[in-house]
BALOBA-1460 file (C-alpha; in Angstrom, 3 decimals):
// residues 235
<rec num="1" residu="x" x="4.968" y="7.863" z="6.145"/>
<rec num="2" residu="x" x="2.401" y="9.612" z="8.457"/>
<rec num="3" residu="x" x="3.997" y="12.585" z="10.228"/>
<rec num="4" residu="x" x="3.930" y="11.541" z="13.821"/>
<rec num="5" residu="x" x="5.256" y="8.636" z="15.878"/>
<rec num="6" residu="x" x="1.745" y="7.872" z="16.934"/>
<rec num="7" residu="x" x="0.738" y="7.200" z="13.344"/>
<rec num="8" residu="x" x="2.788" y="3.879" z="13.504"/>
<rec num="9" residu="x" x="0.307" y="2.337" z="16.015"/>
<rec num="10" residu="x" x="-0.090" y="-1.388" z="15.581"/>
<rec num="11" residu="x" x="-3.460" y="-3.134" z="14.932"/>
<rec num="12" residu="x" x="-4.407" y="-0.825" z="11.927"/>
<rec num="13" residu="x" x="-4.152" y="-1.810" z="8.377"/>
<rec num="14" residu="x" x="-1.857" y="0.424" z="6.333"/>
<rec num="15" residu="x" x="-1.336" y="0.969" z="2.533"/>
<rec num="16" residu="x" x="2.397" y="1.443" z="2.079"/>
<rec num="17" residu="x" x="4.034" y="2.423" z="-1.228"/>
<rec num="18" residu="x" x="7.154" y="3.937" z="-2.808"/>
<rec num="19" residu="x" x="8.370" y="4.762" z="-6.246"/>
<rec num="20" residu="x" x="11.838" y="4.673" z="-7.952"/>
<rec num="21" residu="x" x="13.784" y="7.767" z="-7.718"/>
<rec num="22" residu="x" x="12.853" y="10.176" z="-10.473"/>
<rec num="23" residu="x" x="10.180" y="7.556" z="-11.459"/>
<rec num="24" residu="x" x="12.949" y="5.379" z="-12.718"/>
<rec num="25" residu="x" x="12.462" y="1.563" z="-13.262"/>
<rec num="26" residu="x" x="13.579" y="-0.464" z="-10.148"/>
<rec num="27" residu="x" x="12.465" y="-3.993" z="-11.192"/>
<rec num="28" residu="x" x="14.191" y="-4.786" z="-14.539"/>
<rec num="29" residu="x" x="13.773" y="-8.567" z="-14.692"/>
<rec num="30" residu="x" x="12.350" y="-11.659" z="-13.038"/>
<rec num="31" residu="x" x="15.278" y="-11.836" z="-10.552"/>
<rec num="32" residu="x" x="14.546" y="-8.319" z="-9.368"/>
<rec num="33" residu="x" x="10.887" y="-9.151" z="-8.757"/>
<rec num="34" residu="x" x="11.667" y="-12.512" z="-7.183"/>
<rec num="35" residu="x" x="14.351" y="-10.927" z="-4.889"/>
<rec num="36" residu="x" x="12.030" y="-8.364" z="-3.568"/>
<rec num="37" residu="x" x="9.328" y="-10.868" z="-2.758"/>
<rec num="38" residu="x" x="11.987" y="-12.979" z="-0.982"/>
<rec num="39" residu="x" x="12.951" y="-9.939" z="1.015"/>
<rec num="40" residu="x" x="9.322" y="-9.370" z="2.087"/>
<rec num="41" residu="x" x="9.224" y="-12.903" z="3.542"/>
<rec num="42" residu="x" x="12.632" y="-12.425" z="5.226"/>
<rec num="43" residu="x" x="11.466" y="-9.137" z="6.713"/>
<rec num="44" residu="x" x="8.484" y="-10.868" z="8.211"/>
<rec num="45" residu="x" x="10.924" y="-13.194" z="9.968"/>
<rec num="46" residu="x" x="12.788" y="-10.416" z="11.493"/>
<rec num="47" residu="x" x="10.001" y="-7.949" z="12.452"/>
<rec num="48" residu="x" x="6.445" y="-9.195" z="13.171"/>
<rec num="49" residu="x" x="4.249" y="-8.219" z="10.124"/>
<rec num="50" residu="x" x="1.024" y="-9.495" z="8.580"/>
<rec num="51" residu="x" x="1.298" y="-8.919" z="4.823"/>
<rec num="52" residu="x" x="-2.250" y="-8.945" z="3.438"/>
<rec num="53" residu="x" x="-1.559" y="-7.923" z="-0.198"/>
<rec num="54" residu="x" x="1.113" y="-6.446" z="-2.480"/>
<rec num="55" residu="x" x="1.915" y="-5.566" z="-6.075"/>
<rec num="56" residu="x" x="5.311" y="-4.894" z="-7.633"/>
<rec num="57" residu="x" x="5.257" y="-2.694" z="-10.713"/>
<rec num="58" residu="x" x="8.268" y="-1.871" z="-12.846"/>
<rec num="59" residu="x" x="9.003" y="1.459" z="-11.107"/>
<rec num="60" residu="x" x="6.973" y="1.182" z="-7.757"/>
<rec num="61" residu="x" x="5.341" y="-1.145" z="-5.272"/>
<rec num="62" residu="x" x="2.231" y="-1.266" z="-3.134"/>
<rec num="63" residu="x" x="1.908" y="-3.202" z="0.102"/>
<rec num="64" residu="x" x="-1.165" y="-3.771" z="2.272"/>
<rec num="65" residu="x" x="0.242" y="-4.374" z="5.823"/>
<rec num="66" residu="x" x="-1.426" y="-5.174" z="9.173"/>
<rec num="67" residu="x" x="1.328" y="-4.585" z="11.805"/>
<rec num="68" residu="x" x="0.587" y="-6.293" z="15.172"/>
<rec num="69" residu="x" x="2.534" y="-3.846" z="17.418"/>
<rec num="70" residu="x" x="3.528" y="-0.245" z="17.590"/>
<rec num="71" residu="x" x="6.611" y="0.701" z="15.538"/>
<rec num="72" residu="x" x="6.444" y="-2.572" z="13.639"/>
<rec num="73" residu="x" x="5.543" y="-0.772" z="10.399"/>
<rec num="74" residu="x" x="8.483" y="1.575" z="10.341"/>
<rec num="75" residu="x" x="10.993" y="-1.108" z="11.591"/>
<rec num="76" residu="x" x="9.720" y="-3.639" z="8.975"/>
<rec num="77" residu="x" x="9.875" y="-1.084" z="6.130"/>
<rec num="78" residu="x" x="13.323" y="0.146" z="7.080"/>
<rec num="79" residu="x" x="14.735" y="-3.355" z="7.017"/>
<rec num="80" residu="x" x="13.049" y="-4.230" z="3.698"/>
<rec num="81" residu="x" x="14.105" y="-1.150" z="1.783"/>
<rec num="82" residu="x" x="17.571" y="-0.922" z="3.293"/>
<rec num="83" residu="x" x="18.196" y="-4.545" z="2.358"/>
<rec num="84" residu="x" x="16.800" y="-4.064" z="-1.141"/>
<rec num="85" residu="x" x="18.890" y="-1.020" z="-1.765"/>
<rec num="86" residu="x" x="22.103" y="-2.762" z="-0.730"/>
<rec num="87" residu="x" x="21.306" y="-5.680" z="-3.043"/>
<rec num="88" residu="x" x="20.289" y="-3.379" z="-5.942"/>
<rec num="89" residu="x" x="23.510" y="-1.316" z="-5.710"/>
<rec num="90" residu="x" x="25.526" y="-4.496" z="-5.586"/>
<rec num="91" residu="x" x="23.849" y="-6.116" z="-8.633"/>
<rec num="92" residu="x" x="23.864" y="-2.883" z="-10.727"/>
<rec num="93" residu="x" x="27.100" y="-1.381" z="-9.396"/>
<rec num="94" residu="x" x="25.424" y="1.888" z="-8.509"/>
<rec num="95" residu="x" x="25.610" y="4.274" z="-5.516"/>
<rec num="96" residu="x" x="22.725" y="6.658" z="-6.096"/>
<rec num="97" residu="x" x="19.212" y="6.761" z="-4.574"/>
<rec num="98" residu="x" x="16.999" y="3.836" z="-5.635"/>
<rec num="99" residu="x" x="13.659" y="4.981" z="-4.112"/>
<rec num="100" residu="x" x="12.013" y="8.362" z="-4.095"/>
<rec num="101" residu="x" x="12.631" y="9.362" z="-0.495"/>
<rec num="102" residu="x" x="10.817" y="7.822" z="2.446"/>
<rec num="103" residu="x" x="7.891" y="5.492" z="1.786"/>
<rec num="104" residu="x" x="4.282" y="6.778" z="2.188"/>
<rec num="105" residu="x" x="1.694" y="4.979" z="4.267"/>
<rec num="106" residu="x" x="-1.835" y="5.596" z="5.485"/>
<rec num="107" residu="x" x="-4.189" y="3.745" z="7.772"/>
<rec num="108" residu="x" x="-7.197" y="1.883" z="6.329"/>
<rec num="109" residu="x" x="-10.548" y="1.119" z="7.951"/>
<rec num="110" residu="x" x="-11.064" y="-2.623" z="8.485"/>
<rec num="111" residu="x" x="-14.208" y="-2.865" z="6.382"/>
<rec num="112" residu="x" x="-15.046" y="-2.452" z="2.679"/>
<rec num="113" residu="x" x="-12.489" y="0.200" z="2.496"/>
<rec num="114" residu="x" x="-9.652" y="-2.365" z="3.024"/>
<rec num="115" residu="x" x="-11.119" y="-4.325" z="0.117"/>
<rec num="116" residu="x" x="-11.174" y="-1.131" z="-1.952"/>
<rec num="117" residu="x" x="-7.500" y="-0.600" z="-1.325"/>
<rec num="118" residu="x" x="-6.629" y="-4.296" z="-2.062"/>
<rec num="119" residu="x" x="-8.689" y="-4.063" z="-5.296"/>
<rec num="120" residu="x" x="-6.722" y="-0.865" z="-6.194"/>
<rec num="121" residu="x" x="-3.397" y="-2.708" z="-5.455"/>
<rec num="122" residu="x" x="-4.121" y="-5.976" z="-7.344"/>
<rec num="123" residu="x" x="-5.680" y="-4.026" z="-10.250"/>
<rec num="124" residu="x" x="-2.449" y="-2.106" z="-10.939"/>
<rec num="125" residu="x" x="-1.032" y="-4.194" z="-13.702"/>
<rec num="126" residu="x" x="-4.396" y="-4.370" z="-15.527"/>
<rec num="127" residu="x" x="-4.953" y="-0.638" z="-15.138"/>
<rec num="128" residu="x" x="-1.382" y="-0.023" z="-16.563"/>
<rec num="129" residu="x" x="-2.132" y="-2.361" z="-19.555"/>
<rec num="130" residu="x" x="0.686" y="-4.669" z="-18.660"/>
<rec num="131" residu="x" x="-1.637" y="-7.712" z="-18.785"/>
<rec num="132" residu="x" x="-5.098" y="-8.532" z="-20.223"/>
<rec num="133" residu="x" x="-6.195" y="-10.139" z="-17.023"/>
<rec num="134" residu="x" x="-5.205" y="-9.245" z="-13.451"/>
<rec num="135" residu="x" x="-4.381" y="-12.892" z="-12.720"/>
<rec num="136" residu="x" x="-1.756" y="-12.857" z="-15.467"/>
<rec num="137" residu="x" x="0.608" y="-10.610" z="-13.505"/>
<rec num="138" residu="x" x="2.849" y="-12.921" z="-11.356"/>
<rec num="139" residu="x" x="4.172" y="-10.123" z="-9.002"/>
<rec num="140" residu="x" x="1.142" y="-9.499" z="-6.855"/>
<rec num="141" residu="x" x="-0.792" y="-11.148" z="-4.066"/>
<rec num="142" residu="x" x="-3.597" y="-12.152" z="-6.464"/>
<rec num="143" residu="x" x="-2.015" y="-15.449" z="-7.537"/>
<rec num="144" residu="x" x="-1.164" y="-16.580" z="-3.969"/>
<rec num="145" residu="x" x="-4.834" y="-15.710" z="-3.048"/>
<rec num="146" residu="x" x="-5.980" y="-17.989" z="-5.921"/>
<rec num="147" residu="x" x="-3.386" y="-20.655" z="-4.943"/>
<rec num="148" residu="x" x="-2.615" y="-20.252" z="-1.199"/>
<rec num="149" residu="x" x="0.145" y="-22.912" z="-1.283"/>
<rec num="150" residu="x" x="2.320" y="-20.481" z="-3.430"/>
<rec num="151" residu="x" x="3.027" y="-18.060" z="-0.496"/>
<rec num="152" residu="x" x="1.687" y="-19.583" z="2.724"/>
<rec num="153" residu="x" x="3.047" y="-16.635" z="4.751"/>
<rec num="154" residu="x" x="0.563" y="-14.211" z="3.377"/>
<rec num="155" residu="x" x="-2.104" y="-13.166" z="5.875"/>
<rec num="156" residu="x" x="-5.778" y="-13.182" z="4.881"/>
<rec num="157" residu="x" x="-6.285" y="-9.928" z="6.830"/>
<rec num="158" residu="x" x="-9.188" y="-8.699" z="8.863"/>
<rec num="159" residu="x" x="-11.637" y="-8.607" z="5.884"/>
<rec num="160" residu="x" x="-11.895" y="-11.644" z="3.605"/>
<rec num="161" residu="x" x="-11.905" y="-11.124" z="-0.183"/>
<rec num="162" residu="x" x="-15.381" y="-12.127" z="-1.545"/>
<rec num="163" residu="x" x="-15.837" y="-15.225" z="-3.844"/>
<rec num="164" residu="x" x="-16.342" y="-12.899" z="-6.771"/>
<rec num="165" residu="x" x="-12.938" y="-11.141" z="-6.223"/>
<rec num="166" residu="x" x="-11.696" y="-11.700" z="-9.790"/>
<rec num="167" residu="x" x="-14.865" y="-10.181" z="-11.262"/>
<rec num="168" residu="x" x="-14.485" y="-7.088" z="-8.990"/>
<rec num="169" residu="x" x="-10.773" y="-6.697" z="-10.114"/>
<rec num="170" residu="x" x="-11.943" y="-6.447" z="-13.668"/>
<rec num="171" residu="x" x="-14.540" y="-3.727" z="-12.990"/>
<rec num="172" residu="x" x="-13.044" y="-0.312" z="-13.462"/>
<rec num="173" residu="x" x="-13.096" y="2.253" z="-10.760"/>
<rec num="174" residu="x" x="-14.861" y="5.608" z="-10.941"/>
<rec num="175" residu="x" x="-12.957" y="8.860" z="-11.086"/>
<rec num="176" residu="x" x="-14.447" y="9.935" z="-7.706"/>
<rec num="177" residu="x" x="-13.148" y="6.695" z="-6.186"/>
<rec num="178" residu="x" x="-9.759" y="7.301" z="-7.656"/>
<rec num="179" residu="x" x="-9.725" y="10.876" z="-6.432"/>
<rec num="180" residu="x" x="-10.444" y="9.708" z="-2.863"/>
<rec num="181" residu="x" x="-7.645" y="7.306" z="-2.781"/>
<rec num="182" residu="x" x="-5.157" y="9.751" z="-4.296"/>
<rec num="183" residu="x" x="-5.997" y="12.220" z="-1.518"/>
<rec num="184" residu="x" x="-5.133" y="9.668" z="1.150"/>
<rec num="185" residu="x" x="-1.811" y="8.809" z="-0.696"/>
<rec num="186" residu="x" x="-0.799" y="12.423" z="-1.068"/>
<rec num="187" residu="x" x="-1.613" y="13.546" z="2.453"/>
<rec num="188" residu="x" x="-1.037" y="10.178" z="4.372"/>
<rec num="189" residu="x" x="-4.529" y="10.485" z="5.507"/>
<rec num="190" residu="x" x="-6.730" y="7.739" z="6.959"/>
<rec num="191" residu="x" x="-8.886" y="6.082" z="4.441"/>
<rec num="192" residu="x" x="-12.362" y="4.882" z="5.643"/>
<rec num="193" residu="x" x="-15.886" y="5.997" z="6.571"/>
<rec num="194" residu="x" x="-16.230" y="9.700" z="7.619"/>
<rec num="195" residu="x" x="-16.603" y="8.892" z="11.321"/>
<rec num="196" residu="x" x="-13.819" y="6.381" z="11.311"/>
<rec num="197" residu="x" x="-11.478" y="8.843" z="9.561"/>
<rec num="198" residu="x" x="-12.144" y="11.706" z="12.049"/>
<rec num="199" residu="x" x="-11.642" y="9.356" z="15.007"/>
<rec num="200" residu="x" x="-8.461" y="7.645" z="13.597"/>
<rec num="201" residu="x" x="-6.968" y="10.973" z="12.678"/>
<rec num="202" residu="x" x="-7.448" y="12.215" z="16.199"/>
<rec num="203" residu="x" x="-6.028" y="9.028" z="17.737"/>
<rec num="204" residu="x" x="-3.069" y="8.914" z="15.596"/>
<rec num="205" residu="x" x="-2.306" y="12.627" z="15.491"/>
<rec num="206" residu="x" x="-3.097" y="13.013" z="11.843"/>
<rec num="207" residu="x" x="-5.626" y="15.794" z="11.982"/>
<rec num="208" residu="x" x="-3.569" y="18.021" z="9.658"/>
<rec num="209" residu="x" x="-3.701" y="15.397" z="6.917"/>
<rec num="210" residu="x" x="-7.471" y="15.966" z="6.635"/>
<rec num="211" residu="x" x="-7.236" y="19.582" z="5.617"/>
<rec num="212" residu="x" x="-6.293" y="20.815" z="2.197"/>
<rec num="213" residu="x" x="-3.144" y="23.068" z="2.226"/>
<rec num="214" residu="x" x="-4.093" y="26.453" z="3.640"/>
<rec num="215" residu="x" x="-7.470" y="25.261" z="4.899"/>
<rec num="216" residu="x" x="-8.217" y="26.767" z="8.411"/>
<rec num="217" residu="x" x="-8.296" y="24.367" z="11.340"/>
<rec num="218" residu="x" x="-11.659" y="23.788" z="12.925"/>
<rec num="219" residu="x" x="-13.676" y="23.133" z="9.646"/>
<rec num="220" residu="x" x="-14.958" y="19.737" z="8.691"/>
<rec num="221" residu="x" x="-12.431" y="17.805" z="6.843"/>
<rec num="222" residu="x" x="-12.497" y="17.743" z="3.028"/>
<rec num="223" residu="x" x="-11.727" y="14.045" z="3.101"/>
<rec num="224" residu="x" x="-14.814" y="13.159" z="5.147"/>
<rec num="225" residu="x" x="-17.162" y="15.228" z="2.977"/>
<rec num="226" residu="x" x="-16.142" y="13.617" z="-0.368"/>
<rec num="227" residu="x" x="-16.952" y="10.245" z="-1.483"/>
<rec num="228" residu="x" x="-14.807" y="7.577" z="0.416"/>
<rec num="229" residu="x" x="-15.306" y="4.456" z="-1.759"/>
<rec num="230" residu="x" x="-13.230" y="4.431" z="-4.885"/>
<rec num="231" residu="x" x="-10.504" y="2.210" z="-6.216"/>
<rec num="232" residu="x" x="-7.594" y="2.615" z="-8.764"/>
<rec num="233" residu="x" x="-4.911" y="4.292" z="-10.922"/>
<rec num="234" residu="x" x="-1.331" y="4.946" z="-10.013"/>
<rec num="235" residu="x" x="-1.296" y="7.695" z="-7.331"/>
């Protein structure tokens, strides 16, 4: 999660993710996947949240969220993961850590960069060779997008997926695009156009996330001088 309280400001889109402790598998069967999707819906009933996209993979998850208010992101994620851990320990009779520490999250520009993140998220199973077609993976927001009646509580978000979305999902990303996303994941840094990144980092108190470790303050951010449109591989 971003390193300051201001980073949880509502009205921004966020890419939130976490991985099983020690990269261990978390979702073992259909009941595990279904249970987590059910918890997402229940979390929305308890804490206001607009869920724009998601993908559950065997040992991690990706969520694209659009919280309406300040602190909604942290409160929503806390309820979701705490509830999941309690259920997981009960089912598998365990007591250790399920997730690899606190979740990560970074803000996303409400433009083509949001579509880039959504494309990254919904391409995950295809990129991991779990399916031959992205739409064959049942544990992502792609199928509900194709058939809105499946999960009517999903939010279309501030930027609509284009009509050729399926074609875009089957187009591999470039290495420079993947590298840009990984930087945002690793540093909890805003992801968007250079000007938006600089402005958002200042507004949310995330200036340090734009500098590589050991980079002196005051120099233009590495993140804003590299290509900012990319798309996907596991971070």
